[in-house]
C-alpha positions in Angstrom: -18.1 8.6 34.1 -21.0 6.8 32.7 -19.0 3.8 31.6 -17.6 3.0 35.1 -19.4 0.6 37.5 -17.9 2.4 40.4 -20.2 5.2 40.0 -23.5 3.3 40.5 -24.8 5.8 43.1 -24.0 8.7 40.7 -26.0 6.8 38.0 -29.1 6.5 40.3 -28.8 10.3 41.0 -28.8 10.7 37.3 -31.9 8.6 36.8 -33.8 10.7 39.5 -32.7 14.0 37.9 -34.1 12.7 34.5 -37.4 12.2 36.0 -37.5 16.0 36.9 -36.4 17.2 33.5 -38.6 18.1 30.5 -38.4 16.1 27.3 -36.4 18.8 25.7 -33.8 18.7 28.3 -33.7 14.9 28.2 -32.9 15.0 24.5 -30.1 17.3 25.2 -28.6 15.1 28.0 -29.1 12.0 26.0 -27.2 13.6 23.3 -24.2 14.3 25.7 -24.4 10.7 26.8 -24.0 9.6 23.2 -21.0 11.8 22.7 -19.5 10.1 25.8 -20.0 6.5 24.6 -17.1 6.5 22.0 -14.8 7.4 24.9 -16.2 4.6 27.1 -15.6 2.1 24.2 -12.1 3.4 23.6 -11.3 2.8 27.2 -12.8 -0.7 26.9 -10.8 -1.5 23.8 -7.6 -0.1 25.4 -8.3 -2.4 28.3 -8.7 -5.4 26.1 -5.7 -4.5 24.1 -3.6 -4.2 27.3 -4.9 -7.6 28.3 -3.7 -9.2 25.0 -0.4 -7.7 25.2 0.1 -9.0 28.6 -1.1 -12.3 27.8 1.3 -12.4 24.7 4.2 -11.5 26.8 3.5 -14.5 29.1 3.1 -16.8 26.1 6.5 -15.6 25.0 6.3 -17.3 21.5 4.7 -17.1 18.0 4.8 -19.8 15.4 4.1 -18.7 11.9 3.0 -21.1 9.1 3.2 -19.3 5.8 3.4 -19.6 2.1 5.6 -16.5 1.8 9.4 -16.8 0.7 11.5 -17.3 3.9 13.2 -14.0 3.4 9.9 -12.2 3.4 8.6 -14.0 6.5 11.8 -13.1 8.3 11.3 -9.4 7.7 7.8 -9.6 9.3 8.9 -11.6 12.3 11.9 -9.3 12.8 9.8 -6.2 12.7 7.3 -7.9 15.1 9.9 -8.7 17.5 11.1 -5.2 17.4 7.7 -4.1 18.8 7.3 -7.1 21.1 10.8 -8.1 22.1 9.5 -10.7 24.6 7.9 -12.8 22.0 10.2 -15.1 20.2 9.2 -16.3 16.7 9.4 -19.4 14.7 8.6 -20.0 10.9 7.4 -22.9 8.9 7.6 -21.9 5.3 6.4 -24.2 2.3 4.1 -23.9 -0.7 0.4 -23.3 0.4 -0.6 -26.9 -0.2 2.2 -28.2 1.8 1.6 -25.7 4.6 -2.0 -26.9 4.7 -1.1 -30.5 4.6 1.4 -30.3 7.5 -1.3 -28.3 9.5 -4.0 -31.0 8.9 -1.6 -33.9 9.9 -0.6 -32.1 13.2 -4.3 -31.4 13.7 -5.4 -35.1 13.4 -2.5 -36.1 15.6 -3.6 -33.5 18.3 -0.2 -31.6 17.9 -1.1 -28.0 17.6 1.9 -25.9 16.5 0.7 -23.0 14.4 -0.4 -19.6 15.8 -0.8 -18.1 12.4 -1.9 -19.6 9.1 -1.1 -17.5 6.3 -1.5 -18.6 2.7 -3.8 -18.7 -0.4 -7.4 -18.0 0.5 -8.3 -21.3 -1.1 -6.4 -23.1 1.7 -7.6 -20.6 4.3 -11.3 -21.0 3.3 -10.9 -24.7 3.5 -9.8 -24.6 7.0 -12.7 -22.2 7.9 -15.1 -24.6 6.5 -13.7 -27.4 8.6 -14.2 -25.4 11.7 -10.4 -25.1 12.3 -10.1 -21.3 12.5 -11.0 -19.0 15.3 -12.9 -15.9 15.0 -10.8 -12.7 15.3 -11.9 -9.2 14.0 -8.7 -7.3 14.1 -8.7 -3.6 15.2 -7.4 -3.0 11.6 -10.3 -4.8 9.9 -12.4 -1.7 9.2 -9.7 -0.5 6.7 -10.4 -3.4 4.6 -13.3 -3.5 2.1 -15.9 -6.4 1.7 -14.4 -9.1 -0.2 -11.1 -8.6 1.4 -12.3 -10.0 4.7 -14.4 -12.8 6.0 -17.9 -11.6 7.2 -17.7 -13.9 10.0 -14.2 -12.7 11.1 -12.2 -15.8 10.5 -9.6 -14.3 7.9 -8.6 -11.0 6.3 -6.7 -10.5 3.2 -2.9 -9.9 3.7 -1.8 -9.2 0.3 -3.4 -9.6 -3.2 -2.2 -10.7 -6.7 -4.0 -9.1 -9.6 -4.6 -11.4 -12.5 -3.6 -9.5 -15.7 -2.8 -10.1 -19.4 0.8 -10.1 -20.1 2.3 -9.3 -23.5 5.6 -8.9 -25.4 6.0 -5.2 -26.3 8.0 -6.1 -29.4 5.3 -8.6 -30.8 2.1 -6.8 -29.8 1.6 -3.3 -31.3 -0.1 -0.7 -29.1 -3.2 -0.6 -31.3 -3.5 -4.4 -30.9 -3.2 -4.6 -27.1 -6.1 -6.8 -25.7 -8.1 -4.7 -23.3 -10.7 -7.4 -22.5 -10.7 -11.1 -22.6 -12.8 -11.2 -25.7 -9.9 -9.4 -27.6 -8.0 -12.8 -27.2 -10.3 -14.4 -29.8 -8.7 -12.4 -32.6 -7.5 -14.9 -35.2 -4.1 -13.2 -35.3 -3.3 -14.5 -31.9 -3.8 -18.2 -32.8 -1.0 -20.2 -31.4 0.7 -17.2 -29.6 -1.2 -17.2 -26.4 -0.2 -19.2 -23.2 -2.5 -20.3 -20.3 -1.5 -22.0 -17.0 -2.6 -25.6 -16.9 -4.5 -25.2 -13.6 -6.0 -21.8 -13.9 -9.1 -22.7 -12.0 -9.7 -19.5 -9.8 -9.4 -17.4 -13.1 -11.8 -19.7 -14.9 -14.4 -19.8 -12.1 -14.4 -16.0 -11.6 -14.5 -15.1 -15.2 -17.7 -17.2 -15.5 -19.1 -15.2 -12.5 -18.2 -11.9 -14.2 -19.6 -12.8 -17.6 -22.4 -14.9 -16.5 -22.2 -18.8 -16.8 -23.6 -19.2 -20.3 -21.7 -16.4 -22.0 -18.4 -17.3 -20.0 -18.5 -20.9 -21.1 -19.2 -19.9 -24.7 -16.0 -17.5 -24.5 -14.0 -20.3 -22.9 -14.8 -22.9 -25.7 -13.9 -20.2 -28.4 -10.8 -19.3 -26.5 -9.6 -22.9 -26.4 -9.8 -22.9 -30.2 -7.0 -20.4 -30.3 -4.5 -23.3 -30.0 -3.2 -22.2 -26.6 0.1 -23.2 -25.3 -0.8 -24.7 -22.0 2.2 -24.4 -19.5 2.7 -24.9 -15.8 3.6 -22.0 -13.5 2.8 -18.1 -13.8 6.6 -17.3 -13.6 7.3 -19.5 -16.6 4.4 -17.8 -18.6 5.9 -14.4 -18.1 9.4 -15.7 -19.0 8.0 -17.2 -22.1 6.4 -13.8 -23.1 9.5 -11.9 -22.3 11.6 -14.3 -24.5 9.2 -14.0 -27.4 8.0 -17.5 -27.3 4.6 -16.5 -26.9 3.1 -13.1 -27.6 0.5 -13.0 -24.8 0.0 -14.7 -21.5 -3.5 -14.9 -20.3 -2.8 -14.8 -16.6 0.5 -13.3 -15.1 1.0 -11.5 -11.9 1.4 -7.6 -12.4 4.0 -7.2 -9.7 6.2 -9.9 -11.3 6.0 -8.4 -14.7 6.8 -4.9 -13.2 10.0 -6.4 -11.8 11.0 -7.9 -15.3 10.2 -4.6 -16.9 12.6 -2.9 -14.5 15.3 -5.3 -15.6 14.8 -4.4 -19.3 12.6 -7.3 -20.4 10.2 -6.5 -23.3 7.1 -7.3 -21.4 4.2 -5.2 -19.9 0.6 -6.0 -18.6 -2.9 -4.8 -19.5 -4.9 -2.4 -17.4 -8.5 -3.7 -17.9 -11.2 -1.3 -18.1 -13.6 -3.7 -16.6 -13.1 -6.0 -13.5 -9.7 -7.1 -12.7 -9.7 -10.5 -11.0 -7.3 -10.4 -7.9 -6.4 -13.5 -5.9 -6.1 -13.1 -2.1 -3.5 -14.3 0.3 -5.1 -14.3 3.6 -4.0 -14.4 7.3 -6.0 -16.4 10.1 -5.6 -17.8 13.5 -6.1 -21.5 14.1 -8.7 -22.5 16.7 -6.1 -24.5 18.7 -3.2 -21.9 18.5 -1.0 -22.5 21.4 -0.2 -18.8 21.6 -3.5 -17.0 20.8 -2.7 -13.6 22.2 0.6 -13.4 20.4 -1.3 -14.5 17.3 -3.7 -11.6 17.7 -1.0 -9.2 17.9 0.7 -10.5 14.9 -2.5 -10.2 12.9 -3.0 -6.7 14.0 0.6 -5.9 13.0 0.3 -7.6 9.6 -2.9 -5.7 8.7 -1.7 -2.3 10.0 -0.3 0.5 7.7 3.1 -0.3 9.1 2.8 -4.0 8.4 1.2 -3.7 5.0 3.9 -1.0 4.1 6.6 -3.9 4.4 5.0 -5.5 1.5 6.1 -2.5 -0.7 9.7 -3.4 -0.2 9.0 -6.9 -1.1 7.2 -5.8 -4.4 4.0 -7.5 -3.2 0.6 -5.8 -3.6 -1.0 -4.8 -0.2 -4.4 -5.7 0.4 -5.1 -2.6 2.5 -6.5 0.2 0.1 -4.7 3.1 1.9 -1.3 1.5 1.4 -0.2 1.8 -2.2 2.1 -0.8 -3.9 5.4 0.1 -5.6 4.6 1.3 -8.2 1.2 2.6 -7.4 0.0 1.7 -10.9 -0.3 -1.9 -9.8 -3.7 -1.0 -8.4 -4.3 2.6 -9.3 -7.4 3.0 -11.5 -8.2 -0.8 -11.5 -11.6 -2.2 -10.8 -10.4 -4.9 -8.5 -12.6 -8.0 -8.2 -11.5 -10.2 -5.3 -11.5 -13.8 -6.2 -14.5 -15.5 -4.6 -13.4 -18.6 -2.6 -16.9 -19.8 -1.5 -18.5 -20.8 -4.7 -15.3 -22.1 -6.2 -14.5 -24.4 -3.4 -18.2 -25.7 -3.1 -18.0 -26.5 -6.9 -14.2 -27.2 -7.0 -14.7 -30.7 -8.7 -17.1 -29.4 -11.3 -14.8 -26.4 -12.0 -11.8 -28.5 -12.5 -13.6 -30.9 -14.6 -15.1 -28.2 -16.9 -11.7 -26.5 -17.2 -9.8 -29.8 -18.1 -12.7 -30.6 -20.5 -12.2 -27.4 -22.4 -8.5 -26.7 -22.2 -6.7 -29.9 -21.2 -8.6 -32.6 -23.2 -5.8 -33.1 -25.5 -3.1 -33.3 -22.8 
């Protein structure tokens, strides 16, 4: 066929034949060639895939650096090993900042252990900026919309965390449920709203959505609501469920759903406008010792099968055609992926402004 170099003589005969044909016939044959090209590309992609699989088998190992819970990470490595039994897996699990710290210490020492770096987009993007991630565009990447993957191919969203308002269903009447951030300025909520002490991503992205001047004006008025500043989103949700606060400015919708399922008097707001969603991303370090195994793992994690595993863990898949459990976690929401670029570039300013407005008395 046309995509094979072994048929050079046939290609020359084709060229001679073209010179004898009319413009009309050339157009017809050119169209047939275009129809054949996808098959050629498919064969090339298949050959590349086979090469990666064979390379991964020879490497025989995969080391995952992750911010997921150990039980969750074990599920992924177990299913991955079922697909590729010749590849043994190891896991280093810690909070995102600690995963990044260990990675950087090893990098400076010239000891490269991680094949996969999977944690918050903030840490992933910082590694990208430092030139420590390799470019790999997964065969699954086309399924992910813009904002959920790096335009340069250094990372793809693994799962997402929608930032939603949580409220106590016994303290907030249906008619009083806040459906936009401005509703939180109602004087009746003064002293009854909580906010995480380091809610920098939310702060930065709200300013992007509202516009800087309008956003800062809102933040200053919001700070006047005598907010209860607490550390940790799990704690914020627990305080709402216990009735110690009526509203939490930012909680994770999947966590609220679990609490609802246990009978807690808590629910979350389905915004009509943009719902900020934080991203947990997956990437491959530039010095990964087992790069082929890493590519296979990224493809698996981003596939429908891999994303489907998140449902059982009550995570929210980043892939749009894989719905979370329950589907209402994303259905009908206008998801706004948190922008890591601007926030990281203006990180010190963002933290300073947030602390000036919300933490000045702490």
